[in-house]
C-alpha positions, 0 to 999 in steps of 0.5 A: 500499499502506497500513503501519505500523509497531508496536513494541516497544522492549525497555527495557534499563537502562543500566549506567554509560553514556553512556545517551541517545546509545546508546539514541537511536542504537539507536531510529534503527537500528530506525526506519530498518530498519522503514522500508526493510522497509515499502517494499519487502517485497510480504508481508502477514504482519508483518516482525519485525526485532530486535537483543539487548542488547549489553554491553562492558567498557572497562577504561580502560588503553592498553597497548603490545604488550609489556604496558607501560601507556602511559595510564590515563584518569581515572575508569576502572576502570583508575584506580580499581584503582590502575593506573599508566602504566609498569607492567607487566602479567603476568596477569588472574585465571589468565590470563598475559601474553603479550608480542605478544598484547595482544588476547588479553589485553584480549579476556579482560578485555573478556568479564569479566561486570559486577560481577565482580571480577578481579586484574590482576598488574602489575611496578611499580619492581621490585615485584610487585602485584596489583590488585582491580577490579570490571567496569563494563559498559556497555549498548547497549539492545536493540530488537524491531519488527512492520512490520504492512502494511494498517494504517489510521492514525486521521483526524480530517480532513474529506474537504474539507480537503486539507492535513494532518499528524500527531500520534504516541506511535509511538516511544519518546522518550529517558528519559535526557532525562526524556522519558517515553511518553504516550498522546492522550486528546482532539483539540480536545475530542474523546475519540481514546484509541485503539490507533493510535499516529499520528493524522491531522489537517487543518493548524490549531491544535489544542488537544491532551489528553495523558495520561503514563505515566511510569514514574520510581519517585520519581514520586508521583501523586495518587489518582482518574483523573490529569489530562490536561494540555494543549498548543497545537499548529500542525499544519503540512502533511506534519510529523508531531509527536511527542508525549511527557511531560516529567518535571520532577525537582524538581517529583516530590512536587507530584502534586496539580495534576500539576505533576511533568510536562508534554506536550511535542513531543520531535521533528518529523519530515517525512512526507507527508501526504495524505487520503483 
């Protein structure tokens, strides 16, 4: 069975979060699920796998079951509000704190929406205080993929060449590392701008022409058709080389010769490759 994965990874903007690790984890989760589905399903219909974006709010305080603040993480929302160790919680908004029911109290805080203001009541040194804060939510990107069967990948190898590898722009690279999508425009001077996200090549050296698909709003491009940039790469047997456009923020205004980016291999994976 021939199969190929075509994906629509939903781009979700990260809000005050460790975007790189969460984005990479979501994409790897999607890749593993799609590979498993492609190997086990016998259906000719596409398989849709998806997981919605999820957000959560980490307040930044460690609290005892009796409502005493034990620790406050520096830089957290709790710290910015002015919460201190030994403060005694009394309520959040209109939700009273009940001793022994810490989980309910923290669940109420975790369910607050991004940018929502909230008030936490405390007792500190026999004084009753009201601390105000603004929710800063963390977002885990959502993803969606479709698994198609009977989908041929492009091949530029001759029939008498047995060892091969692949070039791929299938997976979206992590933007948090200044890596962006690209498309392969030429291989060894031959125009290969096609819909297929993967190209099978005989194992040897190639000069690969790449165009960037950088979405960063700070990019300044020259007028006219953007020139392709070249990457010299030796294809080894049974390896897939994932191509991306590397954005160089320090050169964002140097658009005449497209100095603001360069083509790179951002990941190499092992994948069996056989010529027909």
